[in-house]
N, C-alpha and C positions, 0 to 999 in steps of 0.2 A: 880515633875520632872521639871528640869530647861530646858530652851530652848537649852542648849548646851550639853545635854546628847548624842545627835547625832552630829557628825562632818559634816561640809559641804562636799559634794562629792568632790569638788576640793581639799580640805585639806586632806580628807581621802585618796585620791589617791596618795598623796605625802608622806604619813607616813607609816612606818611599823606598823604591828598590835601591836607590843610591845610599840612603841612610842605613838600610838593612845590611847592605854589603859592607859599609864602613864598620858597623857594629860587629859583624862577623870577623872582619880583619883584625879587630882589637883582641880577639880570642877570649873575650870575657875576663880579661886581666885588668881589673880596676886599678891595681897598683901601678901598672905601666901605661895608663891612659895619658896621652900627650897633653901638654898644657895648651890652652887656647892661644892661638897666634893672630887671629883676625876676627872681625865681626861675623864673618861667614861661619867660622868655627863655632863661635858663641851661639849662633842661631841653630846650628846642627845639634850642639849639646843640649840646648833647651828643648828642641823638638824630640830628641831621643829620650831625654829625661821624662818629659811629659807622657810619651807613649809607654815607657816602662811603668810609670806611676799608674796609668790607666789599666795596664795589664795586671798589675798587682793589687788592684782595688779589692778590698775585702780581706787582704792578707794582714795578719797581725804585725806589729812592729818587730817582734822576734822572728817571724817568718820572713819578713823583708830582709832583715839583717843576716839571716842564714842563707839566703838565696844569692846566686850570682847576679841575678837581675837587680835585686835590692842593693847589693854592693856597687854595681855599676851605676845605678841611679844616684847613689850617694856620692860617688866619685865625680860624676858629671856635674852634680849640684855644687860640689866643693870647688871645682874648676870654674864654674860660672860665677860663684861668689867672689873668687879671687879676681876674675876678669872685671866684674862690676866694681870691686873695691879699687882696682887700678884706675878705672874710668873716673870714679868719684875723687880719687886723689889728684888726678890730672885736672879735673874741673875746679878743684880748690886752689890750684896754683895760679894766682893772678899777679 
């Protein structure tokens, strides 16, 4: 059992049961996080990224980078940026 089978109470409080279960299924493996395939996925990634950010409030940049939570938030944010760039590229095609 890894240390992240249970979410921190501050993070758990800001996630729906569905989002918490999804996050646990990812196994805190930021490198294996699936790409966003739909607007619904993007909404989930944004919700979870925001909840992790709130839970890490007050942590230094180094502490965020060293934690599984910080790495997961960074991966979620990177996938969101890729999704948004894809949307912007599609909007520019006229």
